[in-house]
Structure formats: structure tokens, C-alpha cells
DRENDRENSE-868113 format. One record per residue: residue number from 0; residue in one letter; x, z, y of N, C-alpha, C, O in turn. Coordinates in nm, 2 decimals. Layout:
N
[NUM,A,[X,Z,Y],[X,Z,Y],[X,Z,Y],[X,Z,Y]]
...
//
This chain:
167
[0,M,[0.08,0.00,-0.12],[0.00,0.00,0.00],[0.09,0.00,0.12],[0.19,0.07,0.13]]
[1,N,[0.05,-0.08,0.23],[0.14,-0.09,0.35],[0.05,-0.06,0.47],[0.02,-0.14,0.55]]
[2,D,[0.02,0.07,0.48],[-0.06,0.12,0.60],[0.04,0.13,0.72],[0.14,0.19,0.71]]
[3,Q,[0.00,0.08,0.83],[0.08,0.10,0.95],[0.00,0.19,1.05],[-0.12,0.17,1.08]]
[4,V,[0.08,0.28,1.11],[0.03,0.37,1.21],[0.11,0.34,1.34],[0.23,0.35,1.34]]
[5,S,[0.04,0.32,1.45],[0.10,0.29,1.58],[0.04,0.38,1.69],[-0.08,0.41,1.68]]
[6,S,[0.12,0.41,1.79],[0.07,0.48,1.91],[0.16,0.44,2.03],[0.27,0.40,2.01]]
[7,S,[0.10,0.44,2.14],[0.17,0.41,2.26],[0.11,0.48,2.38],[0.00,0.53,2.38]]
[8,F,[0.20,0.49,2.49],[0.16,0.56,2.61],[0.24,0.49,2.72],[0.35,0.45,2.71]]
[9,G,[0.17,0.48,2.84],[0.24,0.43,2.96],[0.18,0.48,3.09],[0.06,0.51,3.09]]
[10,V,[0.26,0.49,3.19],[0.22,0.53,3.32],[0.30,0.46,3.43],[0.42,0.43,3.41]]
[11,S,[0.24,0.43,3.54],[0.31,0.36,3.65],[0.26,0.42,3.78],[0.14,0.44,3.80]]
[12,V,[0.35,0.45,3.87],[0.31,0.50,4.00],[0.40,0.42,4.11],[0.52,0.41,4.09]]
[13,T,[0.33,0.38,4.21],[0.39,0.31,4.32],[0.34,0.36,4.46],[0.25,0.30,4.51]]
[14,P,[0.40,0.47,4.51],[0.35,0.51,4.64],[0.40,0.42,4.75],[0.51,0.36,4.74]]
[15,E,[0.31,0.40,4.85],[0.34,0.31,4.96],[0.33,0.38,5.09],[0.25,0.47,5.10]]
[16,I,[0.41,0.34,5.19],[0.39,0.39,5.32],[0.38,0.27,5.42],[0.46,0.17,5.40]]
[17,S,[0.30,0.28,5.52],[0.27,0.16,5.61],[0.28,0.21,5.75],[0.25,0.33,5.78]]
[18,Y,[0.32,0.12,5.84],[0.32,0.14,5.98],[0.23,0.03,6.04],[0.26,-0.09,6.03]]
[19,L,[0.12,0.07,6.11],[0.04,-0.02,6.18],[0.10,-0.07,6.31],[0.13,0.01,6.40]]
[20,L,[0.13,-0.20,6.31],[0.18,-0.26,6.43],[0.07,-0.29,6.53],[0.09,-0.29,6.65]]
[21,S,[-0.05,-0.33,6.48],[-0.17,-0.35,6.56],[-0.29,-0.33,6.47],[-0.27,-0.29,6.35]]
[22,N,[-0.41,-0.36,6.51],[-0.53,-0.34,6.43],[-0.54,-0.44,6.32],[-0.62,-0.43,6.23]]
[23,K,[-0.45,-0.55,6.33],[-0.46,-0.66,6.23],[-0.33,-0.67,6.14],[-0.33,-0.75,6.05]]
[24,L,[-0.23,-0.59,6.17],[-0.10,-0.61,6.10],[-0.03,-0.48,6.07],[-0.02,-0.39,6.16]]
[25,A,[0.02,-0.46,5.95],[0.10,-0.34,5.91],[0.22,-0.39,5.83],[0.22,-0.49,5.76]]
[26,L,[0.33,-0.31,5.85],[0.45,-0.33,5.77],[0.46,-0.21,5.68],[0.43,-0.10,5.72]]
[27,G,[0.51,-0.23,5.55],[0.52,-0.12,5.46],[0.62,-0.13,5.36],[0.69,-0.24,5.35]]
[28,L,[0.63,-0.03,5.28],[0.73,-0.02,5.17],[0.67,0.05,5.05],[0.61,0.16,5.07]]
[29,G,[0.68,0.00,4.93],[0.64,0.06,4.81],[0.76,0.09,4.72],[0.84,0.00,4.70]]
[30,I,[0.77,0.20,4.66],[0.87,0.24,4.57],[0.81,0.28,4.44],[0.73,0.37,4.44]]
[31,G,[0.84,0.21,4.33],[0.76,0.24,4.20],[0.85,0.28,4.09],[0.97,0.26,4.08]]
[32,Y,[0.78,0.35,4.00],[0.84,0.40,3.87],[0.74,0.37,3.76],[0.62,0.40,3.78]]
[33,S,[0.79,0.33,3.65],[0.70,0.31,3.53],[0.77,0.36,3.40],[0.89,0.35,3.39]]
[34,Y,[0.69,0.41,3.31],[0.74,0.46,3.19],[0.65,0.42,3.08],[0.53,0.43,3.09]]
[35,S,[0.71,0.38,2.97],[0.62,0.35,2.85],[0.70,0.39,2.72],[0.82,0.39,2.72]]
[36,Q,[0.63,0.42,2.62],[0.69,0.45,2.49],[0.59,0.41,2.38],[0.47,0.41,2.40]]
[37,G,[0.64,0.38,2.27],[0.56,0.34,2.16],[0.63,0.37,2.02],[0.75,0.38,2.01]]
[38,K,[0.54,0.40,1.93],[0.59,0.43,1.79],[0.51,0.35,1.69],[0.39,0.33,1.71]]
[39,S,[0.58,0.31,1.58],[0.51,0.24,1.48],[0.58,0.28,1.35],[0.70,0.28,1.34]]
[40,E,[0.50,0.30,1.24],[0.56,0.33,1.11],[0.47,0.28,1.00],[0.35,0.28,1.01]]
[41,N,[0.54,0.24,0.89],[0.46,0.21,0.77],[0.55,0.26,0.65],[0.64,0.34,0.67]]
[42,D,[0.52,0.21,0.53],[0.59,0.25,0.41],[0.74,0.21,0.41],[0.82,0.28,0.35]]
[43,Q,[0.78,0.10,0.48],[0.91,0.05,0.47],[1.00,0.09,0.59],[1.12,0.11,0.57]]
[44,F,[0.95,0.11,0.71],[1.03,0.15,0.82],[0.95,0.22,0.93],[0.83,0.22,0.93]]
[45,S,[1.03,0.28,1.03],[0.96,0.33,1.15],[1.04,0.28,1.27],[1.16,0.26,1.26]]
[46,S,[0.97,0.26,1.38],[1.04,0.21,1.50],[0.98,0.29,1.62],[0.87,0.33,1.62]]
[47,E,[1.07,0.30,1.72],[1.04,0.36,1.84],[1.09,0.28,1.96],[1.20,0.22,1.95]]
[48,N,[1.02,0.27,2.07],[1.07,0.20,2.18],[1.03,0.29,2.31],[0.93,0.36,2.31]]
[49,Q,[1.12,0.27,2.41],[1.10,0.35,2.53],[1.15,0.26,2.64],[1.25,0.19,2.63]]
[50,S,[1.08,0.26,2.76],[1.11,0.18,2.87],[1.10,0.26,3.00],[1.00,0.33,3.02]]
[51,N,[1.19,0.24,3.09],[1.18,0.30,3.23],[1.20,0.19,3.33],[1.29,0.10,3.31]]
[52,G,[1.12,0.18,3.43],[1.13,0.07,3.52],[1.12,0.12,3.67],[1.06,0.23,3.69]]
[53,Y,[1.19,0.05,3.76],[1.19,0.09,3.90],[1.16,-0.03,3.98],[1.20,-0.14,3.95]]
[54,S,[1.10,-0.01,4.10],[1.07,-0.13,4.19],[1.08,-0.09,4.33],[1.06,0.03,4.37]]
[55,F,[1.11,-0.18,4.41],[1.13,-0.17,4.56],[1.06,-0.28,4.62],[1.09,-0.40,4.59]]
[56,S,[0.95,-0.26,4.70],[0.87,-0.36,4.75],[0.83,-0.36,4.90],[0.73,-0.29,4.93]]
[57,P,[0.90,-0.42,4.98],[0.86,-0.43,5.12],[0.74,-0.53,5.13],[0.74,-0.62,5.06]]
[58,F,[0.65,-0.50,5.23],[0.53,-0.59,5.24],[0.49,-0.60,5.38],[0.51,-0.51,5.47]]
[59,V,[0.41,-0.70,5.41],[0.34,-0.72,5.53],[0.19,-0.74,5.50],[0.16,-0.81,5.40]]
[60,Q,[0.11,-0.66,5.57],[-0.04,-0.66,5.53],[-0.12,-0.70,5.66],[-0.11,-0.64,5.76]]
[61,N,[-0.20,-0.81,5.64],[-0.29,-0.86,5.74],[-0.43,-0.80,5.72],[-0.47,-0.80,5.60]]
[62,Y,[-0.50,-0.77,5.83],[-0.64,-0.72,5.82],[-0.73,-0.81,5.90],[-0.70,-0.86,6.01]]
[63,W,[-0.85,-0.84,5.84],[-0.96,-0.91,5.91],[-1.08,-0.81,5.90],[-1.14,-0.81,5.79]]
[64,M,[-1.11,-0.74,6.00],[-1.22,-0.64,6.00],[-1.35,-0.71,6.01],[-1.37,-0.80,6.09]]
[65,L,[-1.44,-0.67,5.92],[-1.58,-0.73,5.92],[-1.68,-0.63,5.98],[-1.80,-0.66,5.99]]
[66,G,[-1.63,-0.52,6.02],[-1.71,-0.42,6.09],[-1.61,-0.32,6.15],[-1.49,-0.34,6.15]]
[67,E,[-1.66,-0.21,6.19],[-1.58,-0.10,6.25],[-1.48,-0.04,6.15],[-1.37,-0.01,6.18]]
[68,K,[-1.52,-0.03,6.02],[-1.44,0.04,5.92],[-1.41,-0.04,5.80],[-1.31,-0.01,5.73]]
[69,F,[-1.48,-0.15,5.77],[-1.46,-0.23,5.65],[-1.40,-0.37,5.68],[-1.43,-0.43,5.78]]
[70,G,[-1.31,-0.41,5.60],[-1.24,-0.54,5.62],[-1.18,-0.60,5.49],[-1.18,-0.53,5.39]]
[71,I,[-1.13,-0.72,5.51],[-1.06,-0.78,5.40],[-0.91,-0.78,5.44],[-0.88,-0.78,5.56]]
[72,T,[-0.83,-0.79,5.34],[-0.68,-0.78,5.36],[-0.61,-0.88,5.28],[-0.65,-0.92,5.17]]
[73,L,[-0.49,-0.92,5.32],[-0.40,-1.01,5.25],[-0.26,-0.95,5.26],[-0.21,-0.92,5.37]]
[74,I,[-0.20,-0.92,5.14],[-0.07,-0.85,5.14],[0.03,-0.95,5.08],[0.02,-1.00,4.97]]
[75,S,[0.14,-0.97,5.16],[0.25,-1.05,5.12],[0.37,-0.96,5.09],[0.40,-0.87,5.18]]
[76,S,[0.43,-0.97,4.98],[0.53,-0.88,4.94],[0.65,-0.95,4.87],[0.63,-1.06,4.82]]
[77,A,[0.76,-0.88,4.87],[0.88,-0.92,4.80],[0.92,-0.80,4.71],[0.96,-0.70,4.77]]
[78,T,[0.91,-0.81,4.58],[0.94,-0.70,4.49],[1.06,-0.72,4.41],[1.08,-0.83,4.35]]
[79,I,[1.15,-0.63,4.42],[1.28,-0.63,4.34],[1.25,-0.52,4.23],[1.22,-0.41,4.26]]
[80,S,[1.28,-0.56,4.10],[1.25,-0.46,4.00],[1.37,-0.46,3.90],[1.44,-0.55,3.88]]
[81,Y,[1.38,-0.34,3.83],[1.48,-0.32,3.73],[1.41,-0.24,3.61],[1.34,-0.14,3.64]]
[82,S,[1.44,-0.28,3.49],[1.39,-0.19,3.38],[1.49,-0.19,3.27],[1.57,-0.28,3.25]]
[83,K,[1.49,-0.08,3.20],[1.58,-0.06,3.08],[1.50,-0.01,2.97],[1.42,0.09,2.98]]
[84,S,[1.51,-0.08,2.85],[1.43,-0.04,2.73],[1.53,-0.02,2.62],[1.63,-0.09,2.61]]
[85,T,[1.49,0.07,2.53],[1.57,0.09,2.40],[1.47,0.08,2.29],[1.35,0.11,2.30]]
[86,N,[1.52,0.03,2.18],[1.44,0.02,2.05],[1.52,0.08,1.94],[1.64,0.04,1.92]]
[87,K,[1.46,0.17,1.86],[1.52,0.23,1.75],[1.44,0.20,1.62],[1.32,0.20,1.63]]
[88,V,[1.51,0.16,1.52],[1.44,0.14,1.39],[1.51,0.24,1.29],[1.63,0.24,1.28]]
[89,D,[1.43,0.31,1.22],[1.47,0.42,1.13],[1.57,0.51,1.20],[1.68,0.54,1.14]]
[90,Q,[1.55,0.56,1.32],[1.63,0.66,1.39],[1.76,0.61,1.44],[1.84,0.68,1.50]]
[91,E,[1.79,0.48,1.42],[1.92,0.42,1.48],[1.89,0.33,1.59],[1.79,0.25,1.59]]
[92,Q,[1.97,0.34,1.70],[1.94,0.25,1.81],[1.98,0.11,1.78],[2.10,0.08,1.75]]
[93,N,[1.89,0.02,1.77],[1.91,-0.12,1.73],[1.94,-0.21,1.85],[2.01,-0.31,1.84]]
[94,S,[1.87,-0.19,1.96],[1.89,-0.28,2.07],[1.86,-0.21,2.21],[1.78,-0.11,2.21]]
[95,E,[1.92,-0.26,2.31],[1.90,-0.22,2.45],[1.87,-0.34,2.53],[1.93,-0.45,2.51]]
[96,F,[1.77,-0.33,2.62],[1.73,-0.45,2.69],[1.72,-0.41,2.84],[1.65,-0.31,2.88]]
[97,N,[1.80,-0.48,2.93],[1.80,-0.46,3.07],[1.75,-0.58,3.14],[1.79,-0.69,3.10]]
[98,S,[1.67,-0.56,3.24],[1.62,-0.68,3.32],[1.61,-0.65,3.46],[1.57,-0.54,3.51]]
[99,W,[1.63,-0.76,3.54],[1.62,-0.75,3.69],[1.52,-0.86,3.72],[1.51,-0.96,3.66]]
[100,G,[1.44,-0.84,3.83],[1.34,-0.94,3.87],[1.32,-0.94,4.02],[1.34,-0.84,4.09]]
[101,L,[1.28,-1.05,4.06],[1.24,-1.07,4.20],[1.11,-1.15,4.20],[1.09,-1.25,4.14]]
[102,D,[1.01,-1.09,4.27],[0.88,-1.16,4.28],[0.83,-1.17,4.43],[0.83,-1.07,4.50]]
[103,L,[0.80,-1.29,4.47],[0.74,-1.31,4.60],[0.59,-1.34,4.58],[0.56,-1.43,4.51]]
[104,G,[0.50,-1.26,4.64],[0.36,-1.28,4.61],[0.27,-1.25,4.72],[0.31,-1.18,4.82]]
[105,V,[0.15,-1.29,4.71],[0.04,-1.26,4.80],[-0.08,-1.22,4.72],[-0.12,-1.29,4.62]]
[106,R,[-0.15,-1.11,4.76],[-0.27,-1.07,4.69],[-0.38,-1.03,4.79],[-0.35,-0.97,4.89]]
[107,P,[-0.50,-1.06,4.75],[-0.62,-1.03,4.84],[-0.67,-0.89,4.81],[-0.65,-0.83,4.70]]
[108,G,[-0.75,-0.83,4.90],[-0.81,-0.70,4.88],[-0.92,-0.67,4.98],[-0.94,-0.75,5.08]]
[109,V,[-0.97,-0.56,4.97],[-1.07,-0.50,5.06],[-1.02,-0.36,5.11],[-0.95,-0.30,5.03]]
[110,V,[-1.06,-0.32,5.23],[-1.01,-0.20,5.28],[-1.13,-0.13,5.35],[-1.21,-0.19,5.42]]
[111,Y,[-1.13,0.00,5.34],[-1.23,0.08,5.41],[-1.16,0.20,5.48],[-1.10,0.28,5.42]]
[112,F,[-1.16,0.20,5.62],[-1.10,0.30,5.69],[-1.19,0.43,5.70],[-1.29,0.42,5.77]]
[113,V,[-1.15,0.53,5.64],[-1.22,0.66,5.64],[-1.20,0.73,5.78],[-1.29,0.78,5.84]]
[114,K,[-1.08,0.72,5.82],[-1.03,0.77,5.96],[-0.94,0.66,6.01],[-0.90,0.57,5.93]]
[115,P,[-0.90,0.66,6.14],[-0.82,0.56,6.19],[-0.68,0.54,6.12],[-0.63,0.43,6.12]]
[116,K,[-0.63,0.64,6.06],[-0.50,0.63,6.00],[-0.51,0.66,5.85],[-0.40,0.69,5.78]]
[117,F,[-0.63,0.65,5.79],[-0.65,0.68,5.65],[-0.75,0.59,5.59],[-0.86,0.58,5.64]]
[118,A,[-0.71,0.51,5.48],[-0.80,0.41,5.43],[-0.80,0.41,5.28],[-0.71,0.46,5.21]]
[119,L,[-0.91,0.36,5.22],[-0.92,0.33,5.08],[-0.90,0.18,5.07],[-0.96,0.10,5.15]]
[120,Q,[-0.83,0.14,4.96],[-0.80,0.00,4.95],[-0.81,-0.04,4.80],[-0.78,0.03,4.71]]
[121,A,[-0.86,-0.17,4.78],[-0.87,-0.22,4.64],[-0.81,-0.36,4.65],[-0.85,-0.44,4.74]]
[122,T,[-0.73,-0.40,4.55],[-0.67,-0.53,4.54],[-0.69,-0.59,4.40],[-0.70,-0.51,4.31]]
[123,S,[-0.69,-0.72,4.39],[-0.70,-0.78,4.26],[-0.65,-0.92,4.26],[-0.66,-0.99,4.36]]
[124,G,[-0.58,-0.96,4.15],[-0.53,-1.09,4.14],[-0.42,-1.12,4.23],[-0.35,-1.03,4.28]]
[125,G,[-0.39,-1.25,4.26],[-0.29,-1.29,4.35],[-0.21,-1.41,4.30],[-0.24,-1.47,4.19]]
[126,V,[-0.12,-1.46,4.38],[-0.04,-1.58,4.35],[0.11,-1.54,4.39],[0.13,-1.47,4.48]]
[127,G,[0.20,-1.59,4.31],[0.34,-1.56,4.34],[0.44,-1.64,4.26],[0.41,-1.72,4.17]]
[128,L,[0.56,-1.63,4.31],[0.68,-1.69,4.24],[0.77,-1.58,4.19],[0.79,-1.48,4.26]]
[129,G,[0.82,-1.59,4.07],[0.91,-1.49,4.02],[1.03,-1.55,3.96],[1.04,-1.66,3.91]]
[130,A,[1.14,-1.46,3.96],[1.26,-1.50,3.89],[1.31,-1.37,3.82],[1.29,-1.26,3.87]]
[131,S,[1.37,-1.39,3.70],[1.41,-1.27,3.62],[1.54,-1.31,3.55],[1.57,-1.42,3.52]]
[132,R,[1.62,-1.20,3.52],[1.74,-1.22,3.45],[1.75,-1.10,3.35],[1.72,-0.98,3.40]]
[133,S,[1.78,-1.12,3.23],[1.78,-1.01,3.13],[1.90,-1.02,3.04],[1.96,-1.12,3.02]]
[134,K,[1.93,-0.90,2.99],[2.04,-0.89,2.89],[2.00,-0.80,2.78],[1.95,-0.69,2.80]]
[135,Q,[2.02,-0.85,2.65],[1.98,-0.77,2.54],[2.10,-0.75,2.45],[2.17,-0.85,2.42]]
[136,V,[2.13,-0.63,2.42],[2.24,-0.59,2.33],[2.19,-0.54,2.21],[2.11,-0.44,2.21]]
[137,S,[2.22,-0.60,2.10],[2.17,-0.56,1.96],[2.29,-0.56,1.87],[2.34,-0.67,1.83]]
[138,G,[2.33,-0.44,1.83],[2.45,-0.43,1.75],[2.57,-0.48,1.82],[2.60,-0.44,1.93]]
[139,S,[2.64,-0.58,1.76],[2.76,-0.64,1.83],[2.73,-0.77,1.90],[2.82,-0.83,1.96]]
[140,S,[2.60,-0.81,1.91],[2.57,-0.93,1.97],[2.50,-0.91,2.11],[2.43,-0.81,2.12]]
[141,T,[2.52,-0.99,2.20],[2.47,-0.98,2.34],[2.40,-1.12,2.37],[2.46,-1.22,2.35]]
[142,R,[2.28,-1.11,2.43],[2.21,-1.23,2.47],[2.16,-1.21,2.61],[2.10,-1.11,2.64]]
[143,T,[2.18,-1.31,2.69],[2.13,-1.31,2.83],[2.04,-1.42,2.85],[2.05,-1.53,2.78]]
[144,S,[1.94,-1.40,2.93],[1.85,-1.51,2.96],[1.80,-1.50,3.11],[1.81,-1.39,3.17]]
[145,S,[1.75,-1.61,3.16],[1.69,-1.60,3.29],[1.57,-1.69,3.29],[1.56,-1.79,3.21]]
[146,G,[1.48,-1.67,3.39],[1.36,-1.75,3.39],[1.30,-1.75,3.53],[1.32,-1.66,3.61]]
[147,Y,[1.21,-1.84,3.55],[1.14,-1.86,3.67],[0.99,-1.88,3.64],[0.96,-1.94,3.54]]
[148,N,[0.90,-1.83,3.72],[0.76,-1.85,3.69],[0.68,-1.86,3.82],[0.71,-1.81,3.92]]
[149,L,[0.57,-1.93,3.80],[0.47,-1.94,3.90],[0.35,-1.86,3.85],[0.30,-1.89,3.74]]
[150,R,[0.30,-1.76,3.93],[0.19,-1.68,3.88],[0.06,-1.71,3.96],[0.07,-1.71,4.08]]
[151,L,[-0.04,-1.73,3.89],[-0.18,-1.74,3.95],[-0.27,-1.65,3.87],[-0.31,-1.68,3.76]]
[152,D,[-0.30,-1.54,3.93],[-0.38,-1.44,3.86],[-0.52,-1.44,3.93],[-0.54,-1.39,4.04]]
[153,L,[-0.62,-1.49,3.85],[-0.76,-1.49,3.90],[-0.85,-1.39,3.83],[-0.97,-1.39,3.84]]
[154,D,[-0.78,-1.29,3.75],[-0.85,-1.19,3.68],[-0.91,-1.08,3.77],[-0.83,-1.00,3.81]]
[155,V,[-1.03,-1.09,3.80],[-1.09,-0.99,3.89],[-1.12,-0.85,3.82],[-1.16,-0.76,3.88]]
[156,T,[-1.10,-0.85,3.69],[-1.12,-0.72,3.62],[-1.00,-0.63,3.63],[-1.01,-0.51,3.60]]
[157,T,[-0.88,-0.68,3.67],[-0.77,-0.60,3.69],[-0.77,-0.56,3.84],[-0.73,-0.63,3.93]]
[158,L,[-0.81,-0.44,3.86],[-0.83,-0.38,3.99],[-0.73,-0.27,4.02],[-0.71,-0.18,3.94]]
[159,S,[-0.67,-0.28,4.13],[-0.57,-0.18,4.18],[-0.64,-0.10,4.29],[-0.67,-0.17,4.40]]
[160,I,[-0.66,0.03,4.28],[-0.72,0.11,4.38],[-0.62,0.21,4.44],[-0.55,0.27,4.36]]
[161,G,[-0.62,0.22,4.57],[-0.52,0.31,4.63],[-0.58,0.38,4.76],[-0.68,0.34,4.82]]
[162,I,[-0.51,0.48,4.80],[-0.53,0.55,4.92],[-0.41,0.52,5.01],[-0.30,0.53,4.97]]
[163,K,[-0.44,0.48,5.14],[-0.34,0.45,5.23],[-0.34,0.54,5.35],[-0.44,0.57,5.41]]
[164,C,[-0.22,0.59,5.38],[-0.20,0.67,5.50],[-0.10,0.59,5.59],[0.00,0.55,5.55]]
[165,F,[-0.14,0.58,5.72],[-0.06,0.50,5.81],[0.01,0.59,5.91],[-0.04,0.69,5.96]]
[166,L,[0.13,0.55,5.95],[0.21,0.62,6.05],[0.17,0.57,6.19],[0.23,0.61,6.29]]
//
């Protein structure tokens, strides 16, 4: 019998700070951290993986107010990211994976100002260009790769909700 048991966990946090230049424009910076881990085992082997990621994302945010407190927004950002992952099979470290990325993107959203310097925001989807470079070390072998992508995300079910405080 070959029953497989798997479990996983992940969390990501990206606090942002913004400075309102005018009623229609803000400059900001987001610094992010992500963590994930997974385990899988069956009758023949067990494996574990763990990943830590970091990001630095300056952005420009435009506002078009549809009323006194509610509006639509467009966020243009440049995100630099780094992540390091390890994979162990049967308690031995089998591989390590390091990657760097750069993403230039634009994403739409809605905003509701609760107070003049405090808002609730929701964003979804977006379009962007990305570049990545990675290095995988497995035993005595090393493999590097790089890639470029064009991202068009029309998935409105992926919603990012946040609270914004402005300086």
C-alpha cells in the first residue's frame, strides 16, 4: 500500500507606507516577507521543504475619487525579490534553491478613506513584466536559469485587502 500524507503552511506580509503628494497622487514603499513549509511522506520516503522570501517594492499610486471618500486607484510598482528554499528527502538536505526577481507592474483597485490619512484598499489582478534568475544546488551539481515573462492577471477572485496610513 502506498498512502501519501502531505501538509503545508504559508504566510506572507507586506507592510506599506505612503506619502500623499496631492489628493490624486501618493509615493510609497512596501517591504515584504513570506514563509512556507511543506511535508510529504509515504511508505518509501519522506520529504520536507522550506522557503523564506523577501521583497522591496517602491510604488506610485494614482487616485480618481468618485465621491468624497470613495475612489478607484491604479498602483505602478517595481518589486525586487529574493527567496531561498531548501528541500530534504529522508532527513538529508538534497537541494537548495535561490532566486532573484524584478517585476514592473500595474494593478487596479478601489479605496475608501475612513479619515483623511487612513483608508481601506482592495486590489485585484494587474499586468506586468518580470525577470528572474535562479540557482539550484543539488549534491555536487549546480544549475542556473533565467527567465522573462509578461503577466496578465484577470482573476478577480484573487483579492488583496489592506489598510493604508498616509504621512
